[in-house]
N, C-alpha and C positions, 0 to 999 in steps of 0.2 A: 504493499500501500504505500510504503514509504521509499522513495528513489534517492533522498538525500543519504551521504554518510554524515555529515555532520552536527547529527539531531545529537543529544545526549541519552543515557541508557535509559534513565528516565519515560521519555516520550518514546526512545524504544521497544519497549516492555509493551507500549500500546501499540504501534502503527506496524510490529514486525511481523514478519508472516500474514499480511492479509492480501495477498493480491488478489485483485479482482476479477481473473478467473474462477477461483477458488470462491469467494466469498458474493460473487454475483449481486451487490447492491446491498449483502446481509451485513449486519454488522460483525457475527463471528461466522467462521468455516463452520458451514454444517457436521454434523455426525453423518459419515459416509460406510454403511458397518457394509461387508463385502467380504464373499472369498472366490467365490466364481465373476469375471471380468467376460463378458459376452464380446464376441466380434459378426461382425457383419459375414463376416465369409472367410474360409480357409485360408486364403493369400491374404488378408488380413490378418489372419492368425500367427502365422509363418513368419509375417513381415514383423510382427507385435517382441516374435520369439528371437529375432536375429540385432533387435536394436539397444541401446543402452533402456532401460526402463527407470531411469533417475526423473522423477515429479513423470512418470507415464503409466497408465493405469496399464496392467498385467496379468496381477493375480495378489485375490485379497493379501497374501503375505507382503508381498512389495511394498503396501501400503497404497492409501489415497488421499486427497487431500486433506484429512482430515489429520493422519500422522505429518504429512510432508506440511502444512503450515507449521506445526510446530517446532518440529524440525531446522524450518529456515527461520525461525525468530529467534532460536538459540543462537543460531551460525551471527546472524545480525547482530546480537550481542558481543560476538566475540572478534575484533577488529583485526583481520588478516585470515581468517579462518576459511578452511576448505568448505565445510561440510560438516551435520551433525546426524548421528544414526542414534535412535531409543531404542530403547531396550524394557522390560517388563518391572523391572528392581534396580537399585544401584549398584548392585552384588553383582546382578549381571553385566551389568556395564563395565564393571571395572574386569572380568571374565573376560568379556571380548577384546578390550584392547590389550590386556594382556597377551590371550589369544593371537591374536593381530599381527606382534613384534616376536613372539617367544618360540624356539624351535626344541627340541631335543637338542641338549649341551648345553644351551644356554644357561645364561647365568642371569638372575634381577638382583639389584640391590635395593633393597625395601626398607621405608624406613620404622626404626622401633616403637614409635608411636602411629602408626597404623591402625586404623577400625579393624577391629578383630577378624570378620569378614573375610578382607583382605587376608592377612596372616593364615588363616584356615585353607584360602584358595593356594597361596604359594606352598604351603608346608605338608597338604594334600593333595588336589589333584595337577600342582604343575608339578611337584613329585613326580608325581605316576608316570607323568611323559618325558622322565628325566630333562626336568628345568630344576637347575640350585638355583637356591634363594641366600643371601648374605645379607643380614641386617645389620642396620647404621644408626649411629645415634643421630636424632634431626637435629642437633645443633652442628652438627660436622663443619657445614657447610664446604669451601672449596678444599679441606683436606678432604675431600670425599675422592680426588684424584689418587687418594692411598691405595685405595680399595679396589680399583679397576683391575682386573683380572685382563686374559687374553679371549676367554668368552663373556664378558658384561655385553649386554647388548639393552638395556635397561636400567632405569634407574624412577623409582617409584616416589613420590611427596604426597605428603598430606597434610599442608600447613592451613591452619592451625591442626597440632595434635590431636586425635582422638583421646578425651578419658582429660590429659594434662595440657596440651591446648599450648604448647611448645609452635613458637614461628622460622621455619625457618630460613636459610637465606639462598631461596630461591634464585636471584641470579646468578650466585655463584655457582654454584648446583649446573645450572644451565651449560653456564659457561664452559666450565667442564666437560658437559656432556657433549657439547659439539665439538670440542678441541678432539676428543676420541671419536667420534660418532656414533653417540649412544643415543636413543630414545628416550625421552624423557617423558614421564605423566605425571597429573598430580590431580588428585581428591580435592576440588573446588567447593566443596557442598557448602563448608562453613559459612564463605564472604560471596560464595556466586560469582559471576563476571559481573557483577552490578561496581562490587566492593574489590577483585579485583581478575583485571582481564587476562587472562591466564596466556591466550596465545601469542599477544601483544607483546607479554614478556620472554617468548621464545619458548613456549612449553609445547610440545607437539602434542599429548592428547590430552584435553581437559575432561575431568570425569563430573557428572552432579549425579546423586541421588536427589533425582524431581522429589521424589515422595516426601521431600523437606520443604524448602523456601519455594518451589516452583510449581509446586500445586499446594501448597498453602493452607491447608482444608482437613488434611486428618483423612484422607478418605479414598486415596487412591494410589498405589505403588507403582513407579515409572524412574527411568532413570535414562541417562543420556550420557555420549562421549563424543565432544566437538573436536576435529583434527586440525592440526595448520596445515601447512602448504605441503602439497604433496605424500602427505599420509593418507587420504580419506579412501584412497580404492581399495589398498589392505583390510582399512576396518570395515569397509563393507562389503569384500569380498568376506570376510569371517565370520559378521554375521551374518549374512543369507547363509552359506554353508550352516553355520548352527541353528539356524531356523527361527529367529529371534523375531519378535514381532510384537507389537503394542498394539492392544487393544483401542479402537476408536473411539470407548467410550470413557478410556482413562488417559487416553490421547489428549480429547478435549476437554477433559478437567484441569490436567496440564494448562491448556492453551487459557482458559477459563480463571487460572491461579495465576499464573503469567501476567495477564494485563493489570492487578494489583500487587506486583511483588516491591517494585519502588517504595511505594507508599507502606508497606507490610514491616519490608525490614527497615526503613527510618524509626520505626516505631518500637521495634524488639530490640533497636541498637538504644535507644533513647532511654526504655524501660531496665534492656538488659543493665547498663551503664549503673543509671541512680540506683540500681538494687547489690552491684560488687564495690560500687565504695562504699555504700551502708554496712554490706557484710566488712567490708576490709577495718572496718573501724571495729567491729564486733570484741569483746575479749572471748565470745565461745569459737571464734574462728581464728584457726592458724596462720593461713593465706588462702588467697583469692586466686585461678588461673583463670583469667581473662586476658587477651592477649594489648586490652588496651590498656591496662596496668602496668606500672612500671616493673614490680615483684613480676612478671610473666619473662619466662625464657623466650627470647628474641622478640622482645618489645621492640629492640632499637628496629630490627626487621619490617615488624608491622607498623611501625611509624614512617618507615620512608618506603614501605611499599604499600598500603592497603589504603585507600578510601573513608573504607569504615567499618564496624565491625556489627558482630551478628547477638545474637540473643540467647547461645548456648555458651556457658561455661561451669566449672567447678567449683568448690570450696572445700577446703580441709578441717574439719572439725577439732580444736583445742585437744580435747582430751575425750577419754568414752572410750566403750566397747562397741561391738557390734550394734549391741542390743539397744546402746543408746542413741548409734546414727540410727536403727531399726524407729524407736521411738521419736524421734523428730522426723524423720519423712512421714511415718504412719501421721502423729497429729495435723498434719497440713491439709487443709482442707480445700482450698482452692488451684493447687499443683496434686495433678492426676500423676499418679503412678503408674507409668509403661514406655517401651521406647518407644523409640523413634524420638524426633522431634521438628521443628520445624512452621509445626501447624499455629493455631492461634490460640491452642488451650497451654496453662505454664503447664512443669513436667517435672518427678523429682526423683532421682531414682541413687541408687546407691554404686558405688563403682569400686574395684582394685586391679586399679591397671597393673600394680606387679605381677599379676597375673598372665598378663597379653605384653609383657618385656623381656625382650632377649640378650641387649648388649648396655641396657642403661636402668637406672636407679631412683625414685625420688628422692629428694632433699628432706623435705616434708616426712613428718610419720605420720599426720595424726590421718585417719578413716576420712574416706572421702565421698561427695553427694554432688553430681552431675544433676545443673538444674535447666532445663530447658524455659525460659523468659517469653511469655506470651502476650497477647495484647488487651489484657485485662487492666483495671487499672493497678498503677505502680502502688499506690500509697495504701489498697488494698493486697496486694500480694507482700508488702512489706509489714503489716499487720500478723500475715498472717504465718511469716516466717517468727517474726517476733514473739507469737503465740508457740510456735515450734522449738525456739531457744526454750524459753519457758518449760517445757516438758525434759526438754532432755539435761535441765537444771537438774530437776527432780531424779533424774536419775543419776549421775553423776553425778550428785551431788555438790557443783560447783556454784 
């Protein structure tokens, strides 16, 4: 719908992916549900099979304008990107991106602070395929050059990292990778391209669990991989071979959520920062792991590279057992207890990152709670947390 390249990201989330031939004057691209595509005759069927099916109706698994519009919009949000492929979940997106690059005998360098299912994929499926994985410290920066061996083919980053939110020196790692001809991948779900345009920063494959901020309403599972120049063909071919496909209704929910993502992220950011600073001053808290706060590892990289922060961070309780932590979380009323994040509701879960680390350890010893700050009134959320601290003090005797 918008052919200009100079519009700001908040404008692009509204205008991107809405080609006139797909909308026909309707504001939202309609939901096309399809498996079989009918042809006028055999000649047309044969012609379709012999040409590039990108953005052309061929068979339902190859998509319809419902899926293409969302993929196009995500590509437009990444300046310099070649294309985007959609997946039924974030984990499916990670798997497809890695399988597009790696072959038996290759080595993957995987950040130690990565999302646990990413670790499981590396130590499970990839290992079965003869691909080895070496974990590295998220704060390694340019020192990653010392880990590169003759079979290293890819470096996977997640910044900020899951659970403890270390911010990596992505420009330094990308520079090393390019010097060695190694592919780079980034799980960019926390920041989205609105706060960190990964392709413009030299990343080859940027991955989103669109279930989170793109969908934004906790009602659909969705993932995406956006590829940099020269990288899309391998991703598309691998995804076709794997039979990856996103249901049109889920793609529609992703497109619907995308239109308000910039507005929602601003509120997530404002509320989360307010609460993180309030928590940082509480005697019951020994540490707050939020990239925008000075105490978070990689804070200097965050200030340099990111244009904003989202609504997910963690806190370390100053004392107490797991029973005390459980009491703290169970006392919360406005915070749901459940996995995922990025929706409009606030969430809290206990986390134990050391179970998911291979080469790094935490500096603070307190038990951790991960918070997703939703779109509720921030004063109400603070009052809810204050009540939970009162219950925690009773258990700990603090």
